[in-house]
N, CA, C and O atoms as a printed pandas DataFrame, in Angstrom:
     atom_number atom_name residue_name chain_id  residue_number  x_coord  y_coord  z_coord
0              1         N          MET        A               1  185.776  104.526   75.366
1              2        CA          MET        A               1  186.043  102.851   76.024
2              3         C          MET        A               1  186.435  103.176   77.591
3              4         O          MET        A               1  187.164  104.088   77.981
4              5         N          ASN        A               2  185.753  102.181   78.387
5              6        CA          ASN        A               2  185.450  102.204   79.828
6              7         C          ASN        A               2  187.406  101.654   80.301
7              8         O          ASN        A               2  188.145  100.965   79.598
8              9         N          ALA        A               3  187.644  102.110   81.316
9             10        CA          ALA        A               3  188.753  100.925   82.063
10            11         C          ALA        A               3  188.634   99.604   82.282
11            12         O          ALA        A               3  187.631   99.161   82.841
12            13         N          ILE        A               4  189.761   98.713   81.821
13            14        CA          ILE        A               4  189.429   97.255   81.843
14            15         C          ILE        A               4  189.450   97.295   83.272
15            16         O          ILE        A               4  190.215   97.987   83.944
16            17         N          THR        A               5  188.209   96.195   83.880
17            18        CA          THR        A               5  188.266   95.692   84.914
18            19         C          THR        A               5  188.785   93.998   85.009
19            20         O          THR        A               5  188.688   93.171   84.102
20            21         N          PHE        A               6  189.241   93.823   86.116
21            22        CA          PHE        A               6  189.037   92.116   86.554
22            23         C          PHE        A               6  188.362   91.957   87.345
23            24         O          PHE        A               6  188.007   92.793   88.176
24            25         N          ARG        A               7  187.921   90.463   87.232
25            26        CA          ARG        A               7  187.422   90.149   88.569
26            27         C          ARG        A               7  187.618   88.486   88.262
27            28         O          ARG        A               7  188.083   88.000   87.231
28            29         N          ILE        A               8  187.172   87.825   89.353
29            30        CA          ILE        A               8  187.718   86.176   89.269
30            31         C          ILE        A               8  185.437   85.830   89.022
31            32         O          ILE        A               8  184.402   86.359   89.429
32            33         N          MET        A               9  185.775   84.833   88.268
33            34        CA          MET        A               9  184.584   84.425   87.442
34            35         C          MET        A               9  183.882   83.192   87.591
35            36         O          MET        A               9  184.351   82.324   86.854
36            37         N          GLU        A              10  182.940   82.822   88.274
37            38        CA          GLU        A              10  182.541   81.593   88.943
38            39         C          GLU        A              10  181.099   81.198   88.636
39            40         O          GLU        A              10  180.747   80.093   89.050
40            41         N          SER        A              11  180.237   81.923   87.985
41            42        CA          SER        A              11  178.931   81.445   88.124
42            43         C          SER        A              11  178.910   80.715   86.753
43            44         O          SER        A              11  179.874   80.896   86.009
44            45         N          MET        A              12  177.908   79.915   86.360
45            46        CA          MET        A              12  177.661   79.233   85.258
46            47         C          MET        A              12  177.750   80.338   83.983
47            48         O          MET        A              12  178.493   80.207   83.010
48            49         N          GLU        A              13  176.818   81.453   84.216
49            50        CA          GLU        A              13  176.396   82.804   83.280
50            51         C          GLU        A              13  177.693   82.910   82.537
51            52         O          GLU        A              13  177.975   82.735   81.351
52            53         N          ASP        A              14  178.547   83.321   83.811
53            54        CA          ASP        A              14  180.066   83.678   83.436
54            55         C          ASP        A              14  180.802   82.629   82.499
55            56         O          ASP        A              14  181.275   83.015   81.430
56            57         N          LEU        A              15  180.923   80.991   82.990
57            58        CA          LEU        A              15  181.255   80.283   81.849
58            59         C          LEU        A              15  180.943   80.129   80.922
59            60         O          LEU        A              15  181.744   79.921   80.012
60            61         N          ILE        A              16  179.472   80.166   80.718
61            62        CA          ILE        A              16  179.010   79.971   79.272
62            63         C          ILE        A              16  179.550   81.433   78.325
63            64         O          ILE        A              16  179.690   81.445   77.102
64            65         N          GLU        A              17  179.754   82.415   79.111
65            66        CA          GLU        A              17  179.849   83.537   78.561
66            67         C          GLU        A              17  181.783   83.562   77.719
67            68         O          GLU        A              17  182.214   84.145   76.724
68            69         N          THR        A              18  182.381   82.733   78.630
69            70        CA          THR        A              18  183.848   82.292   77.918
70            71         C          THR        A              18  183.601   81.705   76.807
71            72         O          THR        A              18  184.321   82.135   75.906
72            73         N          GLU        A              19  182.819   80.828   76.460
73            74        CA          GLU        A              19  182.769   79.919   75.418
74            75         C          GLU        A              19  181.969   81.012   74.287
75            76         O          GLU        A              19  182.244   80.830   73.101
76            77         N          ASP        A              20  181.209   81.885   74.556
77            78        CA          ASP        A              20  180.674   82.783   73.584
78            79         C          ASP        A              20  182.061   83.711   72.912
79            80         O          ASP        A              20  182.218   83.944   71.713
80            81         N          LEU        A              21  182.925   84.123   73.967
81            82        CA          LEU        A              21  184.003   84.687   73.809
82            83         C          LEU        A              21  184.926   83.941   72.582
83            84         O          LEU        A              21  185.194   84.426   71.483
84            85         N          GLN        A              22  185.243   82.888   73.004
85            86        CA          GLN        A              22  186.125   81.885   72.297
86            87         C          GLN        A              22  185.609   81.393   70.765
87            88         O          GLN        A              22  186.408   81.022   69.905
88            89         N          CYS        A              23  184.178   81.447   70.564
89            90        CA          CYS        A              23  183.599   81.215   69.313
90            91         C          CYS        A              23  183.722   82.632   68.593
91            92         O          CYS        A              23  184.002   82.531   67.399
92            93         N          LEU        A              24  183.590   83.756   69.007
93            94        CA          LEU        A              24  183.458   84.833   68.566
94            95         C          LEU        A              24  185.403   85.365   68.240
95            96         O          LEU        A              24  185.612   85.691   67.072
96            97         N          VAL        A              25  186.341   85.412   68.961
97            98        CA          VAL        A              25  187.711   85.549   68.735
98            99         C          VAL        A              25  188.263   84.200   67.804
99           100         O          VAL        A              25  188.646   84.579   66.698
100          101         N          TRP        A              26  188.363   83.003   67.971
101          102        CA          TRP        A              26  189.106   82.334   67.373
102          103         C          TRP        A              26  187.962   81.363   66.102
103          104         O          TRP        A              26  188.310   80.303   65.580
104          105         N          GLY        A              27  186.490   82.128   65.816
105          106        CA          GLY        A              27  185.617   81.391   65.026
106          107         C          GLY        A              27  185.481   79.966   64.735
107          108         O          GLY        A              27  185.550   79.298   63.703
108          109         N          MET        A              28  185.239   79.679   66.120
109          110        CA          MET        A              28  184.909   78.212   66.096
110          111         C          MET        A              28  183.237   78.044   66.771
111          112         O          MET        A              28  182.508   78.914   67.249
112          113         N          THR        A              29  182.993   76.503   66.575
113          114        CA          THR        A              29  181.784   76.462   67.332
114          115         C          THR        A              29  182.220   75.795   68.583
115          116         O          THR        A              29  183.251   75.166   68.822
116          117         N          LYS        A              30  180.846   76.174   69.581
117          118        CA          LYS        A              30  180.914   75.667   70.862
118          119         C          LYS        A              30  181.649   74.524   71.395
119          120         O          LYS        A              30  182.292   74.386   72.436
120          121         N          GLU        A              31  181.326   73.533   70.166
121          122        CA          GLU        A              31  181.811   72.299   70.809
122          123         C          GLU        A              31  183.512   72.058   70.529
123          124         O          GLU        A              31  184.202   71.064   70.755
124          125         N          HIS        A              32  183.842   73.263   70.000
125          126        CA          HIS        A              32  185.342   73.154   69.945
126          127         C          HIS        A              32  186.124   74.218   71.005
127          128         O          HIS        A              32  187.336   74.429   70.952
128          129         N          THR        A              33  185.303   74.780   71.872
129          130        CA          THR        A              33  185.787   75.585   73.115
130          131         C          THR        A              33  186.212   74.553   74.297
131          132         O          THR        A              33  185.812   73.434   74.617
132          133         N          LEU        A              34  187.068   75.313   74.731
133          134        CA          LEU        A              34  187.189   74.898   76.288
134          135         C          LEU        A              34  185.949   75.401   76.934
135          136         O          LEU        A              34  185.693   76.596   77.078
136          137         N          GLY        A              35  185.144   74.345   77.340
137          138        CA          GLY        A              35  183.882   74.330   77.623
138          139         C          GLY        A              35  183.768   74.524   79.010
139          140         O          GLY        A              35  184.536   74.162   79.902
140          141         N          ALA        A              36  181.980   75.570   79.119
141          142        CA          ALA        A              36  181.903   75.481   80.569
142          143         C          ALA        A              36  182.242   74.763   81.809
143          144         O          ALA        A              36  182.688   75.105   82.904
144          145         N          GLY        A              37  181.714   73.144   81.023
145          146        CA          GLY        A              37  181.843   72.431   82.297
146          147         C          GLY        A              37  183.292   71.683   82.653
147          148         O          GLY        A              37  183.461   70.925   83.609
148          149         N          THR        A              38  184.455   72.125   81.519
149          150        CA          THR        A              38  185.811   71.647   81.571
150          151         C          THR        A              38  186.090   72.768   82.602
151          152         O          THR        A              38  186.539   72.314   83.654
152          153         N          ILE        A              39  185.952   74.015   82.580
153          154        CA          ILE        A              39  186.320   75.354   83.065
154          155         C          ILE        A              39  185.686   75.284   84.779
155          156         O          ILE        A              39  186.349   75.862   85.641
156          157         N          ARG        A              40  184.574   74.653   85.126
157          158        CA          ARG        A              40  183.977   74.382   85.969
158          159         C          ARG        A              40  184.584   73.494   86.967
159          160         O          ARG        A              40  184.728   73.791   88.152
160          161         N          LEU        A              41  184.981   72.226   86.341
161          162        CA          LEU        A              41  185.595   71.465   86.683
162          163         C          LEU        A              41  187.206   71.811   87.254
163          164         O          LEU        A              41  187.711   71.243   88.222
164          165         N          MET        A              42  187.747   72.667   86.586
165          166        CA          MET        A              42  189.182   73.292   86.896
166          167         C          MET        A              42  189.027   73.922   88.365
167          168         O          MET        A              42  189.566   73.752   89.459
168          169         N          ILE        A              43  188.018   74.734   87.834
169          170        CA          ILE        A              43  187.835   75.528   89.116
170          171         C          ILE        A              43  187.312   74.714   90.492
171          172         O          ILE        A              43  187.349   75.215   91.616
172          173         N          HIS        A              44  186.896   73.578   90.236
173          174        CA          HIS        A              44  186.234   72.619   91.405
174          175         C          HIS        A              44  187.446   72.274   92.014
175          176         O          HIS        A              44  187.464   72.434   93.235
176          177         N          ILE        A              45  188.795   71.703   91.315
177          178        CA          ILE        A              45  189.930   71.211   91.911
178          179         C          ILE        A              45  190.941   72.251   92.301
179          180         O          ILE        A              45  192.113   72.004   92.585
180          181         N          GLY        A              46  190.354   73.491   92.288
181          182        CA          GLY        A              46  191.588   74.875   92.856
182          183         C          GLY        A              46  192.053   75.592   91.681
183          184         O          GLY        A              46  193.184   76.078   91.706
184          185         N          GLY        A              47  191.198   75.734   90.494
185          186        CA          GLY        A              47  191.849   76.214   89.151
186          187         C          GLY        A              47  190.950   77.507   89.844
187          188         O          GLY        A              47  190.142   77.542   90.772
188          189         N          LEU        A              48  191.683   78.883   88.623
189          190        CA          LEU        A              48  190.955   80.118   89.058
190          191         C          LEU        A              48  190.719   80.404   87.286
191          192         O          LEU        A              48  191.427   80.024   86.353
192          193         N          LEU        A              49  189.426   81.233   87.268
193          194        CA          LEU        A              49  189.078   81.854   86.111
194          195         C          LEU        A              49  189.022   83.336   86.305
195          196         O          LEU        A              49  188.257   83.764   87.169
196          197         N          ILE        A              50  189.741   84.166   85.605
197          198        CA          ILE        A              50  189.559   85.584   85.761
198          199         C          ILE        A              50  189.193   86.244   84.419
199          200         O          ILE        A              50  189.854   86.048   83.399
200          201         N          GLY        A              51  188.185   86.980   84.466
201          202        CA          GLY        A              51  187.780   87.868   83.221
202          203         C          GLY        A              51  188.067   89.331   83.296
203          204         O          GLY        A              51  187.964   89.959   84.350
204          205         N          ALA        A              52  188.446   89.892   82.105
205          206        CA          ALA        A              52  188.458   91.110   81.545
206          207         C          ALA        A              52  187.300   91.928   80.781
207          208         O          ALA        A              52  186.865   91.767   79.640
208          209         N          TRP        A              53  186.912   92.930   81.854
209          210        CA          TRP        A              53  185.711   93.576   81.409
210          211         C          TRP        A              53  185.857   94.543   80.762
211          212         O          TRP        A              53  186.806   95.218   81.160
212          213         N          ASP        A              54  185.160   95.083   79.619
213          214        CA          ASP        A              54  185.090   96.729   79.296
214          215         C          ASP        A              54  184.055   97.097   79.655
215          216         O          ASP        A              54  183.223   96.533   78.944
216          217         N          GLY        A              55  183.436   97.916   80.563
217          218        CA          GLY        A              55  182.102   97.730   81.003
218          219         C          GLY        A              55  181.596   96.632   81.521
219          220         O          GLY        A              55  182.079   95.897   82.383
220          221         N          ASP        A              56  180.359   96.537   80.816
221          222        CA          ASP        A              56  179.587   95.445   80.992
222          223         C          ASP        A              56  180.061   93.898   79.807
223          224         O          ASP        A              56  179.465   92.821   79.835
224          225         N          LYS        A              57  181.182   94.217   78.929
225          226        CA          LYS        A              57  181.326   93.364   78.050
226          227         C          LYS        A              57  182.607   92.852   78.316
227          228         O          LYS        A              57  183.562   93.614   78.463
228          229         N          LEU        A              58  182.741   91.322   78.412
229          230        CA          LEU        A              58  183.798   90.331   78.416
230          231         C          LEU        A              58  184.820   90.604   77.289
231          232         O          LEU        A              58  184.463   90.549   76.112
232          233         N          VAL        A              59  185.883   90.849   77.586
233          234        CA          VAL        A              59  187.084   91.181   76.300
234          235         C          VAL        A              59  187.798   90.344   76.643
235          236         O          VAL        A              59  188.152   89.752   75.624
236          237         N          GLY        A              60  188.322   89.841   77.641
237          238        CA          GLY        A              60  189.405   88.351   77.497
238          239         C          GLY        A              60  189.362   87.786   78.800
239          240         O          GLY        A              60  188.813   88.435   79.690
240          241         N          PHE        A              61  189.889   86.603   79.062
241          242        CA          PHE        A              61  189.778   85.922   80.585
242          243         C          PHE        A              61  190.921   84.921   80.299
243          244         O          PHE        A              61  191.261   84.677   79.141
244          245         N          SER        A              62  191.405   84.446   81.184
245          246        CA          SER        A              62  192.796   83.586   81.627
246          247         C          SER        A              62  192.104   82.931   82.829
247          248         O          SER        A              62  191.669   83.451   83.857
248          249         N          VAL        A              63  192.119   81.445   82.364
249          250        CA          VAL        A              63  191.797   80.380   83.093
250          251         C          VAL        A              63  193.170   79.178   83.409
251          252         O          VAL        A              63  193.849   78.788   82.460
252          253         N          GLY        A              64  193.413   78.737   84.703
253          254        CA          GLY        A              64  194.591   78.028   85.171
254          255         C          GLY        A              64  194.134   76.946   85.883
255          256         O          GLY        A              64  192.984   77.193   86.247
256          257         N          SER        A              65  194.459   75.973   86.215
257          258        CA          SER        A              65  194.547   74.909   87.339
258          259         C          SER        A              65  195.985   74.559   87.715
259          260         O          SER        A              65  197.051   74.698   87.115
260          261         N          PRO        A              66  195.559   73.899   89.283
261          262        CA          PRO        A              66  197.153   73.175   89.740
262          263         C          PRO        A              66  197.377   72.494   89.261
263          264         O          PRO        A              66  196.487   72.067   88.524
264          265         N          GLY        A              67  198.448   71.927   89.236
265          266        CA          GLY        A              67  199.152   70.627   88.808
266          267         C          GLY        A              67  200.504   70.013   89.860
267          268         O          GLY        A              67  201.195   70.637   90.665
268          269         N          LYS        A              68  200.524   68.996   89.589
269          270        CA          LYS        A              68  201.713   68.228   90.353
270          271         C          LYS        A              68  202.727   67.764   89.256
271          272         O          LYS        A              68  202.332   67.536   88.112
272          273         N          ARG        A              69  203.970   67.633   89.597
273          274        CA          ARG        A              69  204.933   67.238   88.959
274          275         C          ARG        A              69  205.625   66.206   89.583
275          276         O          ARG        A              69  205.704   66.250   90.811
276          277         N          GLU        A              70  206.122   65.322   89.002
277          278        CA          GLU        A              70  207.050   64.145   89.263
278          279         C          GLU        A              70  206.682   63.771   91.317
279          280         O          GLU        A              70  207.423   63.520   92.267
280          281         N          GLY        A              71  204.994   63.951   91.135
281          282        CA          GLY        A              71  204.713   63.298   92.620
282          283         C          GLY        A              71  204.174   64.332   93.135
283          284         O          GLY        A              71  203.782   64.307   94.302
């Protein structure tokens, strides 16, 4: 096992890979995942997607987007 590395994910290939990982982990179809298009929009409005890699294999990710509360 390699050391886990982390990096910001931005390419469409990266985003599609998050869909594949969700399908594998949760046993769902792509139409039930947080889709690449939605994640792309989240990044566009200031969000961040960080991937966890074991060598060249994506093993986890975290995504978040900014929001406002009460104005």
